[in-house]
C-alpha positions in Angstrom: -11.3 3.1 0.7 -7.8 1.4 1.4 -5.4 3.0 3.7 -2.7 5.5 2.0 -0.2 7.6 2.9 0.2 11.3 2.8 2.9 14.0 2.1 3.6 17.4 1.8 6.7 18.6 -0.1 7.4 21.6 -0.3 8.6 22.2 -3.6 7.8 21.1 -7.1 11.0 19.0 -7.7 10.1 16.6 -4.4 6.8 16.5 -5.5 8.0 15.0 -8.8 10.0 12.9 -7.3 7.8 11.7 -5.1 5.5 11.0 -8.2 8.3 8.8 -9.6 8.3 6.1 -6.6 5.6 4.7 -7.8 6.0 0.4 -8.0 2.4 -0.4 -8.4 0.0 -0.5 -10.9 -1.7 3.1 -12.5 -4.4 2.3 -9.8 -2.0 2.4 -7.0 0.3 5.5 -7.9 0.9 7.8 -5.6 -1.8 11.0 -6.6 -1.5 15.0 -6.1 -3.8 16.7 -3.7 -5.3 20.3 -4.1 -8.9 20.8 -4.0 -9.5 16.8 -4.0 -13.1 17.4 -5.7 -12.4 14.6 -8.0 -9.6 13.0 -6.5 -11.2 11.7 -3.6 -14.7 11.0 -5.2 -12.5 8.3 -7.2 -10.6 6.8 -4.6 -14.4 6.4 -2.8 -15.8 4.8 -5.5 -12.8 2.2 -5.3 -11.8 3.5 -9.2 -8.2 4.2 -8.2 -6.2 3.2 -4.7 -3.2 5.3 -4.6 -0.5 4.3 -1.9 0.1 7.8 -1.6 -1.4 11.4 -1.9 0.9 14.4 -2.1 -0.2 17.5 -0.9 0.4 20.7 -3.4 -1.5 23.3 -1.6 1.5 24.7 0.2 4.1 23.9 -2.1 6.5 27.2 -2.3 6.8 27.3 -6.1 3.3 26.6 -6.7 0.2 29.1 -6.8 -3.1 30.3 -7.8 -2.3 33.9 -8.7 -3.5 35.5 -11.6 -1.3 38.4 -13.2 -1.4 39.8 -16.5 2.1 39.2 -18.1 3.0 41.6 -21.2 0.4 40.1 -23.5 -0.2 37.0 -21.7 -2.9 36.0 -19.1 -1.3 33.8 -16.1 -3.1 31.7 -13.9 -1.6 29.4 -11.8 -2.5 25.6 -11.2 -3.7 26.1 -7.7 -6.4 29.1 -8.1 -9.8 28.1 -7.6 -13.1 28.3 -9.8 -14.4 30.6 -7.3 -11.4 33.3 -8.0 -10.9 33.0 -11.3 -15.4 33.5 -11.9 -14.6 36.7 -9.4 -11.2 38.0 -10.6 -11.5 41.1 -13.3 -8.7 40.6 -15.2 -10.4 37.1 -16.3 -13.9 38.8 -16.5 -11.8 41.6 -19.1 -9.3 39.4 -21.0 -11.3 36.1 -20.8 -15.1 36.1 -20.4 -15.5 32.7 -21.6 -13.4 31.6 -18.9 -15.1 33.7 -16.2 -18.3 32.3 -17.1 -17.4 28.8 -17.1 -16.1 28.9 -13.7 -19.0 30.3 -12.6 -21.1 27.8 -14.0 -19.0 24.7 -13.1 -20.7 23.1 -10.3 -21.9 24.7 -6.5 -20.5 27.6 -4.7 -18.9 25.1 -1.9 -17.1 23.0 -4.7 -15.7 26.3 -6.7 -14.6 27.6 -3.5 -12.2 24.2 -3.4 -11.7 23.0 -7.2 -8.1 24.2 -8.9 -8.0 24.7 -12.3 -5.3 22.3 -12.2 -7.4 19.3 -10.8 -10.8 20.6 -13.1 -9.2 20.0 -16.3 -7.8 16.7 -15.5 -11.2 15.4 -13.9 -12.1 12.1 -15.3 -15.5 11.6 -16.5 -18.8 11.5 -15.2 -20.4 8.4 -17.2 -22.3 6.0 -15.0 -20.8 3.2 -16.6 -17.3 4.4 -15.5 -18.1 5.1 -12.6 -19.4 2.2 -11.2 -16.5 -0.1 -10.1 -18.3 -3.5 -10.9 -19.2 -2.7 -14.6 -16.4 -3.2 -17.3 -16.0 -0.6 -19.5 -12.8 0.1 -22.4 -12.2 3.4 -20.3 -11.0 1.7 -17.3 -9.1 -1.6 -19.5 -12.0 -3.6 -20.6 -12.9 -4.4 -24.2 -16.4 -2.2 -24.9 -17.9 0.9 -24.4 -21.4 -0.3 -22.9 -22.9 2.8 -24.0 -22.9 1.9 -27.3 -25.8 0.0 -26.3 -26.8 1.0 -22.8 -28.2 4.1 -21.6 -26.4 6.5 -23.7 -29.0 10.2 -23.4 -25.4 11.7 -21.7 -22.9 10.5 -23.9 -21.3 11.7 -27.1 -22.4 12.2 -30.0 -18.7 12.6 -32.2 -17.5 9.0 -32.2 -13.7 8.6 -33.0 -12.3 6.6 -30.2 -14.1 3.7 -28.4 -15.1 5.4 -25.4 -18.2 7.8 -25.5 -18.0 9.3 -22.5 -18.2 13.4 -22.6 -15.8 15.8 -21.0 -16.8 17.0 -17.6 -15.1 20.7 -17.3 -16.7 23.4 -18.6 -13.4 25.5 -18.3 -11.7 23.1 -20.6 -13.8 24.0 -23.0 -13.5 27.5 -22.6 -9.7 27.4 -22.3 -9.6 26.0 -25.8 -12.0 28.3 -27.3 -9.5 31.0 -25.8 -6.3 29.7 -27.3 -4.8 28.7 -23.9 -1.6 26.7 -23.4 -0.9 24.8 -20.1 2.8 24.5 -18.7 3.8 21.5 -16.9 6.8 20.7 -15.1 8.4 17.6 -15.5 11.4 15.8 -13.9 13.9 17.6 -16.1 13.0 20.3 -17.3 9.3 22.3 -18.2 7.3 22.5 -21.2 3.9 24.0 -22.9 1.2 22.5 -24.9 -1.8 24.0 -26.3 -4.7 23.0 -24.7 -6.4 21.6 -27.2 -3.4 19.8 -28.0 -3.0 18.5 -24.3 -6.8 17.5 -24.5 -6.2 14.0 -26.4 -8.8 11.4 -27.4 -8.0 7.8 -25.2 -6.4 5.7 -27.5 -5.5 2.2 -26.5 -2.3 2.9 -25.0 -3.2 5.6 -23.5 -6.7 5.5 -21.7 -6.8 9.0 -20.4 -8.4 12.5 -21.8 -5.1 14.4 -22.1 -1.4 13.7 -22.6 0.2 14.6 -19.0 2.4 12.0 -17.7 2.1 10.4 -14.2 5.6 12.3 -13.4 4.7 16.0 -14.4 2.7 18.1 -12.9 0.4 21.2 -14.4 2.0 24.6 -12.8 -0.3 27.0 -14.5 -2.1 28.3 -17.6 -1.4 30.8 -20.3 -4.2 33.1 -22.2 -3.1 35.0 -25.2 -4.5 39.1 -24.7 -5.9 40.4 -27.5 -6.7 44.4 -26.5 -9.5 45.4 -28.5 -12.0 43.9 -31.6 -12.4 40.9 -29.5 -14.9 38.7 -28.1 -15.5 35.4 -26.0 -18.0 33.9 -24.4 -19.2 30.6 -22.5 -23.1 29.0 -22.9 -24.6 26.0 -21.3 -27.4 24.1 -21.3 -28.0 21.3 -18.2 -31.0 19.2 -17.7 -30.9 21.2 -14.2 -31.2 25.0 -14.2 -27.7 25.0 -11.8 -25.0 22.7 -10.1 -25.0 19.9 -13.2 -22.7 18.8 -15.6 -23.6 20.1 -19.2 -25.8 18.7 -21.8 -23.9 20.7 -24.3 -21.5 23.4 -23.9 -20.3 26.0 -26.4 -16.7 28.1 -25.9 -16.9 30.6 -28.2 -13.5 33.2 -28.8 -13.7 35.6 -31.8 -11.3 38.5 -33.3 -12.2 41.0 -35.2 -10.3 43.4 -37.9 -12.7 46.6 -39.5 -15.6 44.9 -38.6 -14.2 41.6 -40.5 -13.5 38.2 -38.4 -9.9 37.9 -38.4 -10.1 34.7 -36.3 -12.5 32.5 -34.6 -12.4 29.6 -32.0 -15.8 27.7 -31.7 -15.7 24.7 -29.4 -18.1 22.1 -28.2 -18.4 20.5 -24.5 -20.8 18.1 -23.5 -20.3 15.9 -27.1 -16.9 14.3 -27.1 -14.5 12.4 -24.7 -12.7 16.1 -24.9 -13.8 19.6 -26.1 -14.2 19.4 -29.9 -12.5 22.3 -31.7 -14.7 23.0 -34.8 -12.3 24.1 -37.5 -15.3 24.6 -39.9 -16.6 27.9 -38.2 -12.9 29.2 -38.7 -13.2 28.0 -42.8 -16.4 29.6 -43.0 -16.3 32.8 -41.1 -12.6 34.2 -41.1 -12.5 36.7 -43.9 -16.2 38.0 -43.7 -18.2 39.8 -41.3 -20.0 38.4 -38.8 -23.3 37.8 -40.7 -26.9 36.7 -38.9 -27.9 34.7 -42.4 -25.5 32.6 -42.2 -25.8 31.4 -38.3 -27.6 28.9 -38.9 -25.3 27.0 -41.8 -22.1 27.8 -39.4 -24.5 25.6 -36.8 -25.3 22.8 -39.3 -21.3 22.2 -40.5 -20.5 22.3 -37.0 -22.7 19.0 -36.2 -22.0 17.8 -39.6 -19.9 14.6 -38.7 -22.1 14.0 -35.3 -23.1 10.5 -35.2 -25.6 10.3 -31.6 -26.2 7.2 -30.1 -29.6 5.3 -29.6 -30.8 7.9 -27.3 -28.8 11.2 -27.3 -29.9 12.7 -31.0 -31.2 15.8 -29.2 -27.7 16.8 -28.4 -27.2 17.7 -32.4 -30.4 20.0 -32.2 -29.0 21.9 -28.7 -25.4 22.4 -29.8 -26.8 24.1 -32.9 -29.2 26.2 -30.9 -26.4 27.1 -28.7 -24.1 27.8 -31.9 -26.8 30.3 -32.8 -27.3 32.2 -29.9 -23.4 32.8 -29.3 -22.7 34.3 -32.6 -25.2 36.3 -31.9 -24.6 37.5 -28.9 -21.1 38.0 -29.8 -22.4 39.9 -33.4 -23.8 42.3 -30.5 -21.7 42.4 -27.8 -19.6 43.5 -30.8 -21.5 46.1 -32.6 -21.4 44.5 -35.9 -24.5 44.5 -37.9 -27.5 42.1 -36.4 
């Protein structure tokens, strides 16, 4: 690891000014440091070599508070996964996020990792993480996973990269229709989480739309007081503390026992959390009928194109979708 500078600004504005001082490559530009659970790993693996780290843990105008503001649950960017999992407001109003936070990593990491950093973490693909391997996401010409060891890779192939997004909370946040709050040099912006996560492209080989001089300040989740439910399920190759082979986030709203809105999201199957709009088309305006759960599971995976070694993910995802629908039906006392 090369030497780097270190600074402790006192405000978001000062942080953004420091971020704009970069004069090198993307690999060398300054990075913000909060929990550091992914950033320091990237540095140790020599995938990035920032000239300086900007410690944002003590900014006077950035926090990790969790609060209700009218009909919105607000979560500050510095909230740790541990505090999110335990918080009664999250457990009550955003159950899927509480469950996803609990299932993410080990207790030690959950005590350090912030929600802002968690949604920005880079893929755990072994080709991406090997500094000696050229891969498309690091600026290469092709994705080695196409012909290589691809057991853990994407089964939806809509961009040149076949890595999968590693964040469990990210999948839950899309299912909850959350917004990400962002401070930029000339003001603020908010963006639906489902648009904030964007497939890597030729001109932007990352999994989100955050610019190098922007900083996440928080998240907002709309609150629906009654007739709603959410959950997150995860399949791992170990019982605990592993990244998702497949994750399922589900948010459902009802009106008179009829589905009025549904957001079904898959994790571990694509470079970003994958919203399944076909589920809303099939479910909205109808009761949550168990007789149709197999059909919904089939629809959700209809566009999947597994690689040589990861076809098992299709069946695994379908099973988790059925389980999520069944648990939601029981929770909402519908006819099961």
